[in-house]
C-alpha positions as CSV (number, residue, x, y, z in Angstrom):
1,M,-0.1,0.2,0.0
2,L,2.9,2.4,1.0
3,T,4.5,1.5,-2.1
4,Q,1.4,2.1,-4.2
5,R,1.4,5.5,-2.7
6,C,4.4,6.5,-3.6
7,A,5.2,5.1,-7.1
8,L,1.4,7.3,-7.6
9,T,2.8,10.7,-5.7
10,V,6.8,10.1,-7.9
11,A,3.8,8.8,-11.3
12,T,2.2,13.4,-10.3
13,G,5.2,15.1,-10.0
14,A,6.7,13.8,-13.1
15,M,3.4,14.6,-14.7
16,F,2.8,18.0,-13.0
17,A,6.5,18.8,-13.7
18,V,6.5,18.0,-17.8
19,F,3.0,20.4,-17.6
20,A,5.0,22.8,-16.3
21,S,7.4,23.0,-17.9
22,S,5.1,22.9,-21.0
23,A,3.4,25.7,-20.5
24,W,6.6,28.0,-19.2
25,A,8.0,26.9,-23.1
26,Y,4.9,27.7,-24.8
27,N,4.4,30.7,-22.2
28,C,7.6,32.1,-23.2
29,G,7.9,33.4,-19.7
30,G,10.3,35.9,-19.8
31,R,12.6,33.8,-20.6
32,P,16.1,36.4,-21.6
33,W,17.8,36.4,-25.3
34,Q,20.0,34.1,-26.0
35,S,23.5,36.8,-26.8
36,V,23.1,40.9,-27.5
37,L,25.9,42.6,-29.1
38,V,26.2,45.8,-29.7
39,E,28.2,47.5,-32.6
40,P,28.1,51.5,-33.0
41,S,30.0,52.6,-36.8
42,Y,31.6,54.9,-35.0
43,A,33.2,55.2,-31.4
44,T,33.9,58.8,-30.5
45,T,32.1,60.8,-28.4
46,A,29.5,62.7,-29.1
47,T,29.3,61.5,-32.7
48,S,25.7,60.5,-34.4
49,T,26.0,57.3,-35.5
50,A,24.6,53.7,-36.1
51,Y,24.0,51.3,-33.9
52,T,24.3,47.7,-34.8
53,I,22.2,44.8,-32.7
54,Q,22.3,41.6,-32.9
55,A,20.3,39.3,-30.3
56,T,19.5,35.8,-31.0
57,V,15.6,34.7,-29.6
58,P,15.5,31.9,-27.0
59,T,15.1,28.0,-28.3
60,L,11.9,27.7,-25.9
61,A,8.5,27.5,-28.7
62,G,6.4,30.3,-28.1
63,C,9.5,32.7,-27.4
64,N,9.9,33.8,-31.6
65,A,8.9,37.2,-32.6
66,T,6.4,38.4,-34.9
67,T,4.9,40.8,-36.6
68,S,3.2,42.8,-33.5
69,T,6.0,42.0,-31.1
70,E,7.5,44.8,-29.4
71,I,10.9,45.1,-29.5
72,D,12.5,47.7,-26.7
73,I,16.2,48.8,-26.2
74,A,17.0,51.0,-23.2
75,F,20.6,52.3,-24.3
76,P,23.4,54.3,-21.6
77,S,22.7,57.7,-20.0
78,D,24.0,60.3,-22.1
79,T,23.0,59.3,-25.3
80,V,21.2,60.7,-27.5
81,V,18.3,58.8,-30.2
82,S,17.1,61.3,-32.1
83,P,13.7,61.7,-33.5
84,S,13.6,61.3,-36.2
85,A,15.9,57.9,-35.8
86,T,14.9,55.0,-38.6
87,G,16.4,51.6,-38.6
88,T,16.0,48.0,-40.1
89,V,15.4,43.9,-38.8
90,N,16.6,41.7,-41.2
91,G,16.8,44.4,-43.7
92,N,13.4,44.9,-43.2
93,S,12.7,48.6,-42.9
94,I,11.1,49.9,-39.1
95,T,7.8,51.1,-40.2
96,N,6.4,50.9,-37.0
97,F,8.1,53.5,-34.7
98,L,6.4,53.1,-30.8
99,S,8.5,56.1,-29.0
100,R,11.9,57.6,-30.3
101,S,13.6,60.3,-27.3
102,G,15.6,60.5,-24.6
103,T,17.5,57.1,-24.1
104,T,15.1,54.5,-26.0
105,V,13.4,53.1,-28.9
106,A,10.7,50.8,-29.5
107,F,9.0,49.2,-32.6
108,L,7.1,46.9,-34.0
109,S,9.4,44.2,-35.6
110,P,8.6,44.6,-39.3
111,V,9.1,41.0,-39.6
112,A,8.7,37.3,-37.9
113,V,12.3,36.0,-36.6
114,A,11.7,32.3,-35.4
115,T,13.4,30.1,-32.1
116,N,16.8,30.2,-31.9
117,Q,17.5,32.7,-35.0
118,T,18.8,36.3,-34.8
119,V,16.9,39.6,-34.9
120,A,19.5,41.8,-36.1
121,I,18.8,45.4,-36.0
122,V,20.4,48.5,-37.3
123,L,19.3,51.8,-35.7
124,Q,21.1,55.5,-37.6
125,G,20.8,58.3,-35.7
126,I,21.9,57.3,-32.6
127,T,24.4,60.1,-30.8
128,N,27.2,58.5,-28.4
129,P,27.7,59.1,-25.1
130,T,29.7,62.2,-24.3
131,S,32.1,60.1,-21.6
132,P,34.1,57.4,-22.8
133,G,34.0,53.7,-21.1
134,S,32.7,50.5,-22.1
135,K,29.1,51.0,-22.4
136,T,25.7,48.7,-21.9
137,L,22.4,49.3,-23.0
138,T,19.4,46.4,-22.5
139,V,16.6,44.9,-24.7
140,V,13.0,43.6,-24.0
141,A,10.3,41.7,-26.9
142,L,6.7,42.2,-25.5
143,H,4.7,40.1,-27.3
144,T,5.9,37.3,-28.6
145,S,4.2,34.1,-30.8
146,S,2.8,32.3,-27.4
147,G,1.6,36.8,-26.1
148,G,4.4,36.0,-23.3
149,P,8.0,38.3,-23.4
150,I,11.7,37.4,-23.7
151,G,13.8,38.7,-20.7
152,Q,15.5,42.2,-20.5
153,T,18.7,41.1,-21.5
154,T,21.2,43.0,-20.5
155,S,23.9,43.3,-23.7
156,A,27.6,42.6,-23.9
157,S,29.9,45.6,-23.0
158,Y,31.4,48.0,-25.9
159,V,33.5,50.5,-26.0
160,I,33.3,54.6,-26.3
161,V,36.7,56.4,-26.6
162,V,37.6,60.1,-26.6
163,P,38.1,60.6,-30.6
164,S,42.2,61.1,-31.6
165,L,43.6,65.1,-32.0
166,T,45.7,65.4,-34.8
167,P,48.7,66.6,-33.7
168,T,50.1,69.9,-35.0
169,S,53.5,72.1,-35.7
170,T,53.7,74.6,-32.5
171,N,57.1,76.3,-34.3
172,S,56.7,80.0,-33.1
173,P,57.0,82.5,-36.7
174,T,60.5,83.9,-37.2
175,D,60.1,87.2,-37.9
176,S,62.0,88.5,-41.1
177,P,62.7,91.8,-43.0
178,T,60.5,91.9,-46.3
179,A,61.0,94.1,-49.5
180,T,58.6,96.3,-49.4
181,A,58.2,96.8,-53.0
182,T,57.6,99.8,-54.6
183,P,54.2,100.3,-56.6
184,S,54.9,100.8,-60.5
185,R,52.7,102.5,-63.3
186,P,50.5,100.2,-64.8
187,A,51.5,100.0,-68.4
188,R,48.9,101.5,-70.9
189,A,47.1,99.0,-73.3
190,R,48.1,100.2,-76.9
191,P,45.7,99.1,-79.7
192,A,46.8,96.3,-82.0
193,R,48.0,98.7,-85.1
194,S,46.8,96.6,-89.1
195,A,49.1,96.9,-91.7
196,R,49.8,100.1,-93.6
197,G,48.6,100.6,-97.1
198,S,45.8,97.2,-96.5
199,K,43.0,97.3,-97.6
200,T,41.1,97.4,-94.6
201,N,42.9,101.2,-94.1
202,R,42.0,102.2,-96.8
203,V,38.2,101.9,-96.9
204,A,38.6,103.2,-93.2
205,R,39.6,106.6,-94.9
206,S,37.4,106.3,-97.1
207,L,34.8,106.5,-94.7
208,R,36.1,108.7,-92.7
209,P,32.5,111.4,-92.2
210,T,33.1,114.8,-94.1
211,T,31.8,118.1,-93.1
212,W,30.2,121.1,-94.2
213,T,33.0,123.1,-93.8
214,T,35.9,120.5,-95.4
215,L,33.3,120.3,-98.3
216,Y,33.1,124.2,-98.2
217,E,36.9,125.0,-97.8
218,S,36.9,122.2,-101.3
219,S,34.5,124.0,-103.2
220,C,36.4,127.1,-102.4
221,R,39.9,126.1,-103.6
222,A,38.2,124.3,-106.3
223,R,36.7,128.0,-108.2
224,V,39.7,130.0,-107.2
225,R,41.9,127.0,-109.8
226,F,39.1,127.3,-112.2
227,L,39.2,130.8,-111.8
228,R,43.3,130.8,-111.8
229,A,43.3,128.5,-115.5
230,A,39.9,131.4,-117.2
231,C,42.1,134.2,-116.3
232,S,45.8,132.6,-117.4
233,R,44.0,131.6,-120.6
234,S,42.1,135.2,-121.6
235,I,45.5,137.4,-120.9
236,S,47.2,135.1,-123.3
237,T,44.9,135.8,-125.6
238,A,44.7,139.7,-125.3
239,V,48.8,139.9,-125.8
240,R,48.7,137.4,-128.8
241,A,46.0,139.2,-130.5
242,P,47.3,142.2,-131.6
243,R,50.4,139.9,-132.3
244,Q,48.8,138.2,-134.9
245,Q,46.5,141.5,-136.8
246,Q,49.9,142.7,-137.3
247,R,51.1,140.0,-139.5
248,R,48.4,140.2,-140.9
249,V,48.3,143.5,-141.6
250,S,51.9,143.4,-142.8
251,L,51.2,139.9,-145.5
252,V,48.3,141.5,-147.2
253,T,50.4,144.7,-147.6
254,S,53.6,143.3,-148.9
255,K,51.5,140.7,-151.5
256,A,49.7,144.2,-152.7
257,A,52.4,146.2,-153.0
258,P,53.8,147.0,-157.3
259,T,57.1,144.5,-158.7
260,P,58.7,147.1,-159.8
261,S,60.1,147.0,-163.6
262,A,63.0,146.5,-165.6
263,T,63.7,149.1,-167.2
């Protein structure tokens, strides 16, 4: 009798353990992510950069993410999340952000992710902390396929460093005498002269503007030359006319005189 009771008790406990395990697995029960890795594109302080966060889903059934699963990420203090931050999950753009302010980001997963698979999150528009050192963030998922959460999990540490300064030369300038430049008179540009006697020059001279004064002077000179020529011809005619008349009279007289006869 005692043996039967002990056997019944053991069997009942085993069945309860199996049932509890199944219920825990189905409801995910806040199991943590298997791992969370973080890598900022630029790890210098106060730098706006992109963060790549890789979180592995638990192996338990019911922990797989769906398009209704909310993923919340809390960055360390002094990190700044831009209100216009963007991101992707496994290459799919995040279109439904629930929060983008302060140090937290919350959004609905744009893609389903099975158990034991990696959720690769890339967030743009995150400004690193102003203080250097080792940092961690936390990731939690709500409303998995079973309705239960994936518990808040702290990431592996990542390091933020102070940007290195480029050394600059500290040589002090040496005073040295400098020659004072004497201002020189700028050379006047002369127009280019074309070849003399060219057709272009002749045409240009022929096209020079003629004034009324020039025309009047030319006319007067022409008249003076004409009058001089006329006067010269008149004087010459007046001088030659008497001489020619005298020659004609002499010729007539000589012809009219009798020829003396011989005795």
